N, CA and C atoms of all chains as a GROMACS GRO file, in nm:
protein
  630
    1MET      N    1  11.834   8.585  12.636
    1MET     CA    2  11.848   8.530  12.500
    1MET      C    3  11.729   8.573  12.416
    2THR      N    4  11.760   8.622  12.299
    2THR     CA    5  11.653   8.656  12.208
    2THR      C    6  11.692   8.608  12.069
    3THR      N    7  11.606   8.636  11.974
    3THR     CA    8  11.626   8.587  11.837
    3THR      C    9  11.691   8.697  11.756
    4GLU      N   10  11.816   8.676  11.712
    4GLU     CA   11  11.886   8.782  11.638
    4GLU      C   12  11.851   8.782  11.489
    5THR      N   13  11.825   8.663  11.436
    5THR     CA   14  11.785   8.654  11.296
    5THR      C   15  11.677   8.548  11.279
    6PHE      N   16  11.593   8.567  11.178
    6PHE     CA   17  11.504   8.462  11.131
    6PHE      C   18  11.556   8.416  10.997
    7ASP      N   19  11.573   8.285  10.983
    7ASP     CA   20  11.625   8.231  10.858
    7ASP      C   21  11.513   8.173  10.772
    8GLY      N   22  11.535   8.176  10.641
    8GLY     CA   23  11.443   8.110  10.549
    8GLY      C   24  11.303   8.168  10.550
    9VAL      N   25  11.296   8.299  10.563
    9VAL     CA   26  11.166   8.366  10.568
    9VAL      C   27  11.143   8.448  10.442
   10ALA      N   28  11.016   8.482  10.420
   10ALA     CA   29  10.981   8.581  10.319
   10ALA      C   30  10.959   8.713  10.390
   11VAL      N   31  11.018   8.819  10.338
   11VAL     CA   32  11.003   8.950  10.401
   11VAL      C   33  10.937   9.045  10.300
   12ALA      N   34  10.836   9.118  10.350
   12ALA     CA   35  10.772   9.220  10.267
   12ALA      C   36  10.866   9.338  10.255
   13THR      N   37  10.886   9.387  10.134
   13THR     CA   38  10.982   9.497  10.116
   13THR      C   39  10.923   9.630  10.163
   14GLN      N   40  10.791   9.643  10.160
   14GLN     CA   41  10.729   9.768  10.205
   14GLN      C   42  10.705   9.762  10.355
   15ALA      N   43  10.751   9.863  10.426
   15ALA     CA   44  10.736   9.868  10.572
   15ALA      C   45  10.592   9.902  10.611
   16ASN      N   46  10.556   9.866  10.731
   16ASN     CA   47  10.435   9.914  10.796
   16ASN      C   48  10.473  10.036  10.880
   17VAL      N   49  10.411  10.148  10.852
   17VAL     CA   50  10.445  10.273  10.921
   17VAL      C   51  10.325  10.315  11.006
   18TYR      N   52  10.344  10.321  11.137
   18TYR     CA   53  10.236  10.357  11.230
   18TYR      C   54  10.273  10.486  11.304
   19PHE      N   55  10.172  10.560  11.342
   19PHE     CA   56  10.193  10.680  11.426
   19PHE      C   57  10.299  10.772  11.366
   20ASP      N   58  10.280  10.808  11.239
   20ASP     CA   59  10.374  10.900  11.172
   20ASP      C   60  10.518  10.852  11.178
   21GLY      N   61  10.535  10.721  11.186
   21GLY     CA   62  10.670  10.667  11.183
   21GLY      C   63  10.730  10.642  11.319
   22LYS      N   64  10.653  10.666  11.424
   22LYS     CA   65  10.705  10.634  11.558
   22LYS      C   66  10.718  10.484  11.577
   23CYS      N   67  10.648  10.408  11.495
   23CYS     CA   68  10.662  10.262  11.492
   23CYS      C   69  10.672  10.219  11.347
   24VAL      N   70  10.776  10.145  11.316
   24VAL     CA   71  10.799  10.094  11.180
   24VAL      C   72  10.827   9.944  11.190
   25SER      N   73  10.757   9.865  11.110
   25SER     CA   74  10.784   9.722  11.110
   25SER      C   75  10.784   9.666  10.969
   26HIS      N   76  10.844   9.549  10.955
   26HIS     CA   77  10.836   9.473  10.831
   26HIS      C   78  10.772   9.338  10.863
   27SER      N   79  10.681   9.296  10.778
   27SER     CA   80  10.613   9.167  10.796
   27SER      C   81  10.699   9.056  10.739
   28ILE      N   82  10.703   8.945  10.811
   28ILE     CA   83  10.776   8.828  10.762
   28ILE      C   84  10.685   8.705  10.771
   29THR      N   85  10.712   8.611  10.683
   29THR     CA   86  10.640   8.484  10.683
   29THR      C   87  10.742   8.372  10.690
   30LEU      N   88  10.728   8.290  10.795
   30LEU     CA   89  10.822   8.179  10.812
   30LEU      C   90  10.791   8.067  10.712
   31ALA      N   91  10.885   7.975  10.700
   31ALA     CA   92  10.870   7.866  10.604
   31ALA      C   93  10.742   7.786  10.628
   32ASP      N   94  10.699   7.777  10.754
   32ASP     CA   95  10.577   7.700  10.785
   32ASP      C   96  10.451   7.784  10.771
   33GLY      N   97  10.465   7.907  10.721
   33GLY     CA   98  10.348   7.992  10.697
   33GLY      C   99  10.315   8.087  10.811
   34THR      N  100  10.381   8.070  10.925
   34THR     CA  101  10.358   8.158  11.039
   34THR      C  102  10.396   8.302  11.005
   35ARG      N  103  10.308   8.395  11.038
   35ARG     CA  104  10.337   8.536  11.012
   35ARG      C  105  10.378   8.606  11.141
   36LYS      N  106  10.482   8.689  11.130
   36LYS     CA  107  10.529   8.771  11.241
   36LYS      C  108  10.565   8.907  11.185
   37SER      N  109  10.603   8.998  11.272
   37SER     CA  110  10.665   9.121  11.222
   37SER      C  111  10.785   9.154  11.309
   38VAL      N  112  10.880   9.222  11.248
   38VAL     CA  113  10.997   9.272  11.321
   38VAL      C  114  10.995   9.424  11.306
   39GLY      N  115  11.009   9.492  11.421
   39GLY     CA  116  10.994   9.637  11.413
   39GLY      C  117  11.062   9.709  11.526
   40VAL      N  118  11.040   9.839  11.525
   40VAL     CA  119  11.102   9.924  11.627
   40VAL      C  120  11.003  10.035  11.664
   41VAL      N  121  10.996  10.063  11.792
   41VAL     CA  122  10.922  10.180  11.841
   41VAL      C  123  11.024  10.283  11.884
   42LEU      N  124  11.018  10.400  11.823
   42LEU     CA  125  11.109  10.509  11.857
   42LEU      C  126  11.059  10.579  11.984
   43PRO      N  127  11.142  10.660  12.048
   43PRO     CA  128  11.098  10.725  12.171
   43PRO      C  129  10.963  10.796  12.154
   44ALA      N  130  10.865  10.752  12.231
   44ALA     CA  131  10.727  10.800  12.216
   44ALA      C  132  10.641  10.738  12.324
   45SER      N  133  10.519  10.788  12.335
   45SER     CA  134  10.415  10.725  12.418
   45SER      C  135  10.297  10.698  12.326
   46LEU      N  136  10.263  10.572  12.310
   46LEU     CA  137  10.165  10.530  12.210
   46LEU      C  138  10.069  10.429  12.268
   47THR      N  139   9.952  10.417  12.206
   47THR     CA  140   9.856  10.313  12.242
   47THR      C  141   9.831  10.226  12.118
   48PHE      N  142   9.857  10.099  12.132
   48PHE     CA  143   9.836  10.003  12.024
   48PHE      C  144   9.710   9.922  12.050
   49LYS      N  145   9.633   9.900  11.948
   49LYS     CA  146   9.518   9.810  11.956
   49LYS      C  147   9.555   9.677  11.894
   50THR      N  148   9.502   9.571  11.949
   50THR     CA  149   9.526   9.439  11.893
   50THR      C  150   9.400   9.385  11.826
   51GLY      N  151   9.420   9.309  11.721
   51GLY     CA  152   9.313   9.228  11.663
   51GLY      C  153   9.331   9.088  11.720
   52ALA      N  154   9.427   9.017  11.663
   52ALA     CA  155   9.465   8.887  11.717
   52ALA      C  156   9.546   8.908  11.845
   53PRO      N  157   9.552   8.808  11.931
   53PRO     CA  158   9.644   8.816  12.045
   53PRO      C  159   9.788   8.830  11.994
   54GLU      N  160   9.869   8.897  12.071
   54GLU     CA  161  10.008   8.920  12.031
   54GLU      C  162  10.102   8.887  12.147
   55ILE      N  163  10.219   8.840  12.112
   55ILE     CA  164  10.330   8.833  12.208
   55ILE      C  165  10.439   8.926  12.156
   56MET      N  166  10.476   9.021  12.238
   56MET     CA  167  10.580   9.117  12.201
   56MET      C  168  10.710   9.072  12.267
   57GLU      N  169  10.809   9.045  12.183
   57GLU     CA  170  10.940   9.000  12.232
   57GLU      C  171  11.041   9.110  12.204
   58CYS      N  172  11.109   9.154  12.307
   58CYS     CA  173  11.208   9.261  12.291
   58CYS      C  174  11.341   9.201  12.247
   59VAL      N  175  11.399   9.255  12.140
   59VAL     CA  176  11.528   9.205  12.093
   59VAL      C  177  11.642   9.303  12.122
   60ALA      N  178  11.609   9.428  12.150
   60ALA     CA  179  11.711   9.527  12.187
   60ALA      C  180  11.638   9.649  12.239
   61GLY      N  181  11.707   9.727  12.322
   61GLY     CA  182  11.644   9.844  12.382
   61GLY      C  183  11.547   9.801  12.490
   62SER      N  184  11.451   9.885  12.520
   62SER     CA  185  11.354   9.853  12.624
   62SER      C  186  11.232   9.943  12.609
   63CYS      N  187  11.127   9.906  12.680
   63CYS     CA  188  11.006   9.989  12.686
   63CYS      C  189  10.941   9.970  12.823
   64GLU      N  190  10.845  10.053  12.851
   64GLU     CA  191  10.750  10.026  12.958
   64GLU      C  192  10.614  10.011  12.891
   65TYR      N  193  10.534   9.919  12.942
   65TYR     CA  194  10.403   9.894  12.882
   65TYR      C  195  10.299   9.878  12.992
   66LYS      N  196  10.176   9.904  12.955
   66LYS     CA  197  10.063   9.889  13.047
   66LYS      C  198   9.947   9.831  12.968
   67LEU      N  199   9.901   9.717  13.008
   67LEU     CA  200   9.790   9.651  12.939
   67LEU      C  201   9.658   9.720  12.972
   68ALA      N  202   9.562   9.710  12.879
   68ALA     CA  203   9.427   9.763  12.906
   68ALA      C  204   9.374   9.701  13.034
   69GLY      N  205   9.316   9.782  13.119
   69GLY     CA  206   9.257   9.732  13.243
   69GLY      C  207   9.355   9.722  13.358
   70SER      N  208   9.483   9.745  13.328
   70SER     CA  209   9.585   9.741  13.433
   70SER      C  210   9.626   9.884  13.467
   71SER      N  211   9.670   9.903  13.588
   71SER     CA  212   9.720  10.036  13.625
   71SER      C  213   9.871  10.033  13.643
   72GLU      N  214   9.930   9.918  13.612
   72GLU     CA  215  10.071   9.897  13.643
   72GLU      C  216  10.158   9.906  13.517
   73TRP      N  217  10.256   9.993  13.519
   73TRP     CA  218  10.356   9.997  13.413
   73TRP      C  219  10.464   9.893  13.443
   74LYS      N  220  10.498   9.814  13.343
   74LYS     CA  221  10.603   9.714  13.359
   74LYS      C  222  10.711   9.739  13.255
   75LYS      N  223  10.833   9.704  13.290
   75LYS     CA  224  10.944   9.722  13.198
   75LYS      C  225  10.969   9.596  13.117
   76SER      N  226  11.006   9.611  12.991
   76SER     CA  227  11.041   9.497  12.906
   76SER      C  228  11.172   9.529  12.835
   77SER      N  229  11.270   9.443  12.853
   77SER     CA  230  11.404   9.463  12.796
   77SER      C  231  11.440   9.345  12.707
   78ALA      N  232  11.558   9.351  12.648
   78ALA     CA  233  11.602   9.247  12.555
   78ALA      C  234  11.585   9.108  12.617
   79GLY      N  235  11.517   9.021  12.545
   79GLY     CA  236  11.493   8.885  12.591
   79GLY      C  237  11.360   8.867  12.661
   80ASP      N  238  11.298   8.980  12.701
   80ASP     CA  239  11.168   8.972  12.769
   80ASP      C  240  11.054   8.964  12.667
   81ARG      N  241  10.944   8.906  12.712
   81ARG     CA  242  10.823   8.898  12.631
   81ARG      C  243  10.704   8.940  12.716
   82PHE      N  244  10.603   8.995  12.651
   82PHE     CA  245  10.474   9.011  12.719
   82PHE      C  246  10.362   8.980  12.622
   83SER      N  247  10.252   8.933  12.678
   83SER     CA  248  10.137   8.889  12.599
   83SER      C  249  10.025   8.991  12.607
   84VAL      N  250   9.960   9.014  12.495
   84VAL     CA  251   9.847   9.105  12.488
   84VAL      C  252   9.728   9.027  12.434
   85PRO      N  253   9.613   9.031  12.503
   85PRO     CA  254   9.496   8.960  12.452
   85PRO      C  255   9.450   9.017  12.317
   86GLY      N  256   9.371   8.940  12.245
   86GLY     CA  257   9.310   8.990  12.121
   86GLY      C  258   9.202   9.093  12.153
   87ASP      N  259   9.171   9.176  12.053
   87ASP     CA  260   9.066   9.279  12.068
   87ASP      C  261   9.086   9.359  12.195
   88SER      N  262   9.209   9.397  12.220
   88SER     CA  263   9.241   9.473  12.339
   88SER      C  264   9.338   9.584  12.300
   89SER      N  265   9.411   9.634  12.395
   89SER     CA  266   9.508   9.740  12.365
   89SER      C  267   9.614   9.743  12.474
   90PHE      N  268   9.722   9.812  12.443
   90PHE     CA  269   9.822   9.837  12.546
   90PHE      C  270   9.889   9.970  12.518
   91GLU      N  271   9.931  10.033  12.626
   91GLU     CA  272  10.009  10.156  12.614
   91GLU      C  273  10.156  10.121  12.621
   92ILE      N  274  10.235  10.195  12.548
   92ILE     CA  275  10.379  10.172  12.551
   92ILE      C  276  10.449  10.307  12.557
   93ARG      N  277  10.554  10.315  12.637
   93ARG     CA  278  10.634  10.438  12.639
   93ARG      C  279  10.781  10.398  12.635
   94THR      N  280  10.854  10.472  12.553
   94THR     CA  281  10.994  10.438  12.528
   94THR      C  282  11.078  10.564  12.534
   95THR      N  283  11.198  10.549  12.586
   95THR     CA  284  11.293  10.661  12.587
   95THR      C  285  11.417  10.626  12.504
   96GLU      N  286  11.416  10.506  12.448
   96GLU     CA  287  11.520  10.462  12.354
   96GLU      C  288  11.448  10.371  12.255
   97PRO      N  289  11.508  10.344  12.139
   97PRO     CA  290  11.440  10.256  12.044
   97PRO      C  291  11.416  10.118  12.107
   98TYR      N  292  11.293  10.073  12.095
   98TYR     CA  293  11.251   9.941  12.145
   98TYR      C  294  11.236   9.851  12.022
   99HIS      N  295  11.328   9.758  12.008
   99HIS     CA  296  11.328   9.667  11.892
   99HIS      C  297  11.253   9.540  11.932
  100TYR      N  298  11.162   9.497  11.848
  100TYR     CA  299  11.075   9.386  11.887
  100TYR      C  300  11.046   9.288  11.774
  101ILE      N  301  11.006   9.171  11.817
  101ILE     CA  302  10.941   9.075  11.729
  101ILE      C  303  10.797   9.065  11.777
  102CYS      N  304  10.702   9.078  11.686
  102CYS     CA  305  10.561   9.058  11.722
  102CYS      C  306  10.517   8.922  11.671
  103HIS      N  307  10.482   8.836  11.766
  103HIS     CA  308  10.429   8.703  11.736
  103HIS      C  309  10.277   8.710  11.747
  104PHE      N  310  10.208   8.659  11.649
  104PHE     CA  311  10.061   8.664  11.650
  104PHE      C  312  10.002   8.532  11.697
  105GLY      N  313   9.881   8.543  11.753
  105GLY     CA  314   9.799   8.424  11.781
  105GLY      C  315   9.842   8.351  11.907
  106MET      N  316  10.713   9.792   8.800
  106MET     CA  317  10.733   9.662   8.865
  106MET      C  318  10.847   9.672   8.967
  107THR      N  319  10.818   9.627   9.084
  107THR     CA  320  10.921   9.623   9.185
  107THR      C  321  10.909   9.491   9.260
  108THR      N  322  10.994   9.474   9.359
  108THR     CA  323  11.000   9.348   9.434
  108THR      C  324  10.916   9.363   9.561
  109GLU      N  325  10.806   9.290   9.570
  109GLU     CA  326  10.718   9.304   9.688
  109GLU      C  327  10.765   9.221   9.806
  110THR      N  328  10.827   9.107   9.777
  110THR     CA  329  10.881   9.023   9.886
  110THR      C  330  11.013   8.963   9.842
  111PHE      N  331  11.098   8.935   9.939
  111PHE     CA  332  11.216   8.851   9.918
  111PHE      C  333  11.189   8.719   9.990
  112ASP      N  334  11.206   8.610   9.920
  112ASP     CA  335  11.182   8.477   9.979
  112ASP      C  336  11.312   8.410  10.019
  113GLY      N  337  11.301   8.327  10.122
  113GLY     CA  338  11.416   8.243  10.160
  113GLY      C  339  11.535   8.324  10.209
  114VAL      N  340  11.506   8.431  10.281
  114VAL     CA  341  11.615   8.517  10.330
  114VAL      C  342  11.628   8.505  10.481
  115ALA      N  343  11.743   8.550  10.530
  115ALA     CA  344  11.762   8.570  10.674
  115ALA      C  345  11.742   8.718  10.701
  116VAL      N  346  11.662   8.749  10.802
  116VAL     CA  347  11.637   8.889  10.837
  116VAL      C  348  11.686   8.915  10.979
  117ALA      N  349  11.759   9.024  10.995
  117ALA     CA  350  11.802   9.066  11.129
  117ALA      C  351  11.681   9.122  11.202
  118THR      N  352  11.662   9.078  11.326
  118THR     CA  353  11.543   9.124  11.399
  118THR      C  354  11.560   9.266  11.452
  119GLN      N  355  11.684   9.308  11.474
  119GLN     CA  356  11.707   9.445  11.521
  119GLN      C  357  11.718   9.539  11.403
  120ALA      N  358  11.642   9.645  11.406
  120ALA     CA  359  11.643   9.742  11.298
  120ALA      C  360  11.768   9.829  11.302
  121ASN      N  361  11.800   9.887  11.187
  121ASN     CA  362  11.899   9.994  11.178
  121ASN      C  363  11.822  10.126  11.185
  122VAL      N  364  11.856  10.208  11.281
  122VAL     CA  365  11.784  10.335  11.302
  122VAL      C  366  11.881  10.450  11.272
  123TYR      N  367  11.850  10.530  11.173
  123TYR     CA  368  11.936  10.642  11.133
  123TYR      C  369  11.860  10.774  11.153
  124PHE      N  370  11.935  10.879  11.179
  124PHE     CA  371  11.877  11.014  11.185
  124PHE      C  372  11.757  11.018  11.280
  125ASP      N  373  11.779  10.970  11.402
  125ASP     CA  374  11.671  10.972  11.502
  125ASP      C  375  11.544  10.903  11.454
  126GLY      N  376  11.558  10.807  11.366
  126GLY     CA  377  11.443  10.730  11.322
  126GLY      C  378  11.378  10.781  11.194
  127LYS      N  379  11.437  10.885  11.134
  127LYS     CA  380  11.382  10.931  11.006
  127LYS      C  381  11.407  10.828  10.896
  128CYS      N  382  11.501  10.739  10.920
  128CYS     CA  383  11.525  10.626  10.830
  128CYS      C  384  11.541  10.500  10.917
  129VAL      N  385  11.463  10.399  10.884
  129VAL     CA  386  11.467  10.272  10.957
  129VAL      C  387  11.477  10.160  10.854
  130SER      N  388  11.571  10.069  10.874
  130SER     CA  389  11.582   9.956  10.781
  130SER      C  390  11.609   9.827  10.858
  131HIS      N  391  11.585   9.717  10.790
  131HIS     CA  392  11.623   9.585  10.839
  131HIS      C  393  11.717   9.523  10.737
  132SER      N  394  11.824   9.462  10.785
  132SER     CA  395  11.921   9.396  10.698
  132SER      C  396  11.872   9.256  10.665
  133ILE      N  397  11.889   9.216  10.540
  133ILE     CA  398  11.854   9.081  10.498
  133ILE      C  399  11.972   9.019  10.425
  134THR      N  400  11.979   8.887  10.432
  134THR     CA  401  12.082   8.812  10.360
  134THR      C  402  12.011   8.707  10.275
  135LEU      N  403  12.035   8.714  10.145
  135LEU     CA  404  11.972   8.618  10.054
  135LEU      C  405  12.039   8.481  10.065
  136ALA      N  406  11.973   8.382  10.009
  136ALA     CA  407  12.024   8.244  10.018
  136ALA      C  408  12.166   8.233   9.960
  137ASP      N  409  12.199   8.317   9.861
  137ASP     CA  410  12.332   8.310   9.800
  137ASP      C  411  12.434   8.395   9.876
  138GLY      N  412  12.393   8.453   9.988
  138GLY     CA  413  12.486   8.531  10.070
  138GLY      C  414  12.483   8.681  10.044
  139THR      N  415  12.413   8.721   9.938
  139THR     CA  416  12.402   8.864   9.907
  139THR      C  417  12.331   8.938  10.019
  140ARG      N  418  12.389   9.051  10.059
  140ARG     CA  419  12.328   9.132  10.165
  140ARG      C  420  12.258   9.254  10.104
  141LYS      N  421  12.139   9.281  10.154
  141LYS     CA  422  12.063   9.399  10.113
  141LYS      C  423  11.997   9.456  10.238
  142SER      N  424  11.929   9.567  10.224
  142SER     CA  425  11.843   9.610  10.333
  142SER      C  426  11.711   9.658  10.275
  143VAL      N  427  11.607   9.646  10.356
  143VAL     CA  428  11.475   9.700  10.320
  143VAL      C  429  11.440   9.804  10.425
  144GLY      N  430  11.398   9.920  10.377
  144GLY     CA  431  11.377  10.027  10.474
  144GLY      C  432  11.281  10.133  10.424
  145VAL      N  433  11.269  10.235  10.506
  145VAL     CA  434  11.178  10.345  10.475
  145VAL      C  435  11.241  10.476  10.524
  146VAL      N  436  11.228  10.579  10.442
  146VAL     CA  437  11.265  10.715  10.483
  146VAL      C  438  11.136  10.791  10.505
  147LEU      N  439  11.117  10.841  10.626
  147LEU     CA  440  10.998  10.920  10.658
  147LEU      C  441  11.018  11.063  10.607
  148PRO      N  442  10.912  11.143  10.600
  148PRO     CA  443  10.926  11.279  10.548
  148PRO      C  444  11.038  11.356  10.618
  149ALA      N  445  11.137  11.395  10.541
  149ALA     CA  446  11.259  11.457  10.595
  149ALA      C  447  11.348  11.500  10.480
  150SER      N  448  11.451  11.574  10.513
  150SER     CA  449  11.560  11.606  10.419
  150SER      C  450  11.689  11.559  10.484
  151LEU      N  451  11.755  11.463  10.422
  151LEU     CA  452  11.869  11.396  10.482
  151LEU      C  453  11.983  11.384  10.383
  152THR      N  454  12.103  11.366  10.435
  152THR     CA  455  12.219  11.336  10.351
  152THR      C  456  12.278  11.203  10.395
  153PHE      N  457  12.283  11.109  10.303
  153PHE     CA  458  12.339  10.977  10.329
  153PHE      C  459  12.478  10.966  10.270
  154LYS      N  460  12.567  10.905  10.346
  154LYS     CA  461  12.700  10.874  10.294
  154LYS      C  462  12.705  10.726  10.255
  155THR      N  463  12.779  10.696  10.152
  155THR     CA  464  12.795  10.557  10.111
  155THR      C  465  12.937  10.509  10.141
  156GLY      N  466  12.946  10.381  10.176
  156GLY     CA  467  13.074  10.313  10.181
  156GLY      C  468  13.088  10.239  10.050
  157ALA      N  469  13.021  10.127  10.040
  157ALA     CA  470  13.011  10.054   9.914
  157ALA      C  471  12.916  10.129   9.820
  158PRO      N  472  12.928  10.106   9.690
  158PRO     CA  473  12.827  10.159   9.597
  158PRO      C  474  12.690  10.101   9.632
  159GLU      N  475  12.587  10.177   9.607
  159GLU     CA  476  12.452  10.134   9.637
  159GLU      C  477  12.360  10.157   9.518
  160ILE      N  478  12.263  10.070   9.507
  160ILE     CA  479  12.149  10.096   9.418
  160ILE      C  480  12.026  10.105   9.506
  161MET      N  481  11.958  10.216   9.498
  161MET     CA  482  11.836  10.239   9.576
  161MET      C  483  11.717  10.212   9.484
  162GLU      N  484  11.635  10.114   9.524
  162GLU     CA  485  11.516  10.077   9.446
  162GLU      C  486  11.393  10.115   9.527
  163CYS      N  487  11.308  10.196   9.468
  163CYS     CA  488  11.186  10.238   9.537
  163CYS      C  489  11.078  10.132   9.522
  164VAL      N  490  11.020  10.091   9.634
  164VAL     CA  491  10.912   9.991   9.627
  164VAL      C  492  10.774  10.053   9.655
  165ALA      N  493  10.771  10.170   9.714
  165ALA     CA  494  10.643  10.241   9.737
  165ALA      C  495  10.678  10.383   9.779
  166GLY      N  496  10.583  10.475   9.756
  166GLY     CA  497  10.608  10.615   9.788
  166GLY      C  498  10.703  10.675   9.686
  167SER      N  499  10.771  10.780   9.724
  167SER     CA  500  10.863  10.847   9.632
  167SER      C  501  10.958  10.936   9.711
  168CYS      N  502  11.062  10.977   9.642
  168CYS     CA  503  11.156  11.074   9.700
  168CYS      C  504  11.211  11.160   9.588
  169GLU      N  505  11.280  11.265   9.625
  169GLU     CA  506  11.368  11.336   9.534
  169GLU      C  507  11.509  11.319   9.587
  170TYR      N  508  11.605  11.305   9.497
  170TYR     CA  509  11.742  11.282   9.541
  170TYR      C  510  11.837  11.365   9.456
  171LYS      N  511  11.952  11.391   9.512
  171LYS     CA  512  12.055  11.467   9.442
  171LYS      C  513  12.189  11.405   9.478
  172LEU      N  514  12.260  11.358   9.380
  172LEU     CA  515  12.390  11.295   9.404
  172LEU      C  516  12.496  11.400   9.433
  173ALA      N  517  12.598  11.360   9.507
  173ALA     CA  518  12.712  11.450   9.532
  173ALA      C  519  12.769  11.499   9.400
  174GLY      N  520  12.795  11.626   9.389
  174GLY     CA  521  12.853  11.682   9.268
  174GLY      C  522  12.751  11.719   9.162
  175SER      N  523  12.625  11.685   9.187
  175SER     CA  524  12.518  11.720   9.094
  175SER      C  525  12.439  11.836   9.152
  176SER      N  526  12.380  11.916   9.066
  176SER     CA  527  12.294  12.023   9.115
  176SER      C  528  12.148  11.993   9.084
  177GLU      N  529  12.124  11.874   9.032
  177GLU     CA  530  11.990  11.841   8.982
  177GLU      C  531  11.917  11.747   9.077
  178TRP      N  532  11.800  11.788   9.122
  178TRP     CA  533  11.712  11.698   9.198
  178TRP      C  534  11.633  11.612   9.099
  179LYS      N  535  11.629  11.484   9.126
  179LYS     CA  536  11.553  11.392   9.040
  179LYS      C  537  11.452  11.318   9.126
  180LYS      N  538  11.340  11.282   9.066
  180LYS     CA  539  11.237  11.210   9.140
  180LYS      C  540  11.254  11.060   9.122
  181SER      N  541  11.227  10.983   9.226
  181SER     CA  542  11.230  10.837   9.219
  181SER      C  543  11.102  10.784   9.283
  182SER      N  544  11.028  10.706   9.206
  182SER     CA  545  10.900  10.651   9.251
  182SER      C  546  10.903  10.499   9.242
  183ALA      N  547  10.793  10.436   9.283
  183ALA     CA  548  10.787  10.290   9.287
  183ALA      C  549  10.833  10.230   9.155
  184GLY      N  550  10.927  10.139   9.163
  184GLY     CA  551  10.981  10.072   9.044
  184GLY      C  552  11.108  10.137   8.992
  185ASP      N  553  11.134  10.261   9.034
  185ASP     CA  554  11.256  10.331   8.988
  185ASP      C  555  11.376  10.292   9.073
  186ARG      N  556  11.492  10.304   9.012
  186ARG     CA  557  11.619  10.280   9.082
  186ARG      C  558  11.716  10.394   9.053
  187PHE      N  559  11.803  10.420   9.146
  187PHE     CA  560  11.916  10.508   9.115
  187PHE      C  561  12.041  10.454   9.182
  188SER      N  562  12.154  10.483   9.119
  188SER     CA  563  12.282  10.431   9.164
  188SER      C  564  12.363  10.540   9.231
  189VAL      N  565  12.431  10.503   9.338
  189VAL     CA  566  12.517  10.596   9.411
  189VAL      C  567  12.656  10.535   9.416
  190PRO      N  568  12.759  10.610   9.376
  190PRO     CA  569  12.895  10.556   9.383
  190PRO      C  570  12.937  10.527   9.527
  191GLY      N  571  13.040  10.446   9.542
  191GLY     CA  572  13.097  10.422   9.675
  191GLY      C  573  13.171  10.545   9.725
  192ASP      N  574  13.189  10.552   9.856
  192ASP     CA  575  13.260  10.665   9.918
  192ASP      C  576  13.210  10.799   9.868
  193SER      N  577  13.080  10.810   9.861
  193SER     CA  578  13.018  10.932   9.811
  193SER      C  579  12.900  10.966   9.902
  194SER      N  580  12.808  11.043   9.853
  194SER     CA  581  12.690  11.077   9.932
  194SER      C  582  12.578  11.120   9.839
  195PHE      N  583  12.460  11.124   9.896
  195PHE     CA  584  12.347  11.181   9.822
  195PHE      C  585  12.251  11.244   9.922
  196GLU      N  586  12.185  11.349   9.874
  196GLU     CA  587  12.079  11.410   9.952
  196GLU      C  588  11.946  11.351   9.909
  197ILE      N  589  11.856  11.340  10.004
  197ILE     CA  590  11.724  11.287   9.974
  197ILE      C  591  11.622  11.374  10.047
  198ARG      N  592  11.512  11.403   9.980
  198ARG     CA  593  11.402  11.474  10.047
  198ARG      C  594  11.271  11.405  10.013
  199THR      N  595  11.190  11.389  10.115
  199THR     CA  596  11.067  11.313  10.101
  199THR      C  597  10.952  11.389  10.167
  200THR      N  598  10.837  11.379  10.106
  200THR     CA  599  10.716  11.437  10.167
  200THR      C  600  10.615  11.327  10.199
  201GLU      N  601  10.650  11.205  10.168
  201GLU     CA  602  10.571  11.087  10.204
  201GLU      C  603  10.673  10.977  10.230
  202PRO      N  604  10.632  10.869  10.301
  202PRO     CA  605  10.729  10.762  10.325
  202PRO      C  606  10.783  10.705  10.192
  203TYR      N  607  10.912  10.697  10.185
  203TYR     CA  608  10.982  10.640  10.068
  203TYR      C  609  11.031  10.502  10.108
  204HIS      N  610  10.967  10.399  10.055
  204HIS     CA  611  11.003  10.261  10.089
  204HIS      C  612  11.103  10.211   9.986
  205TYR      N  613  11.210  10.149  10.033
  205TYR     CA  614  11.317  10.115   9.940
  205TYR      C  615  11.381   9.980   9.971
  206ILE      N  616  11.447   9.928   9.869
  206ILE     CA  617  11.544   9.819   9.884
  206ILE      C  618  11.680   9.880   9.853
  207CYS      N  619  11.776   9.856   9.941
  207CYS     CA  620  11.912   9.901   9.914
  207CYS      C  621  11.996   9.781   9.873
  208HIS      N  622  12.042   9.785   9.748
  208HIS     CA  623  12.130   9.681   9.694
  208HIS      C  624  12.273   9.733   9.704
  209PHE      N  625  12.361   9.653   9.755
  209PHE     CA  626  12.501   9.695   9.772
  209PHE      C  627  12.590   9.642   9.660
  210GLY      N  628  12.696   9.715   9.632
  210GLY     CA  629  12.803   9.665   9.546
  210GLY      C  630  12.772   9.680   9.399
   0.00000   0.00000   0.00000
């Protein structure tokens, strides 16, 4: 089970474009002020840095990810989540579009 | 002047991925039921087909576009809009990300 829609949110019309477009997201703000983003990682191998801690929730597709300091690649599919510490990084590799919700904090 | 955010909307968490990711959008539904999408076209030359008529509103970046049956390329930048008839098509070429709102009908 994953979240197919967020209701009653504010959505930024301008996308966030990372890695020449290999990752595209839109920022949303929930009614209670919580900020998240909804995005997609296209087939690629990328390294993301975090500021705040993040929880990545897969809503469609899949990826493999490896947290900083780990040597283990793990798979994440629709309905799965993984947590990334703040001021850290993770590697991600995808062979199909990985659709996600990024929860902060 | 363009629309920086839409408030009080429902946003689909799964993106629409077109042309191997050269165009990525998220569908939104306004409180009154109106459906739109917010998206970005990465640097590319693409041809889009329309079902319903569309109004393309640029929120950041720019593109050049050419409607079916026209021989003229026109530029569209932040704040500009152009209309595309239903059951038609248009060519678009971009050298920077073209961020847009797609209004239907």
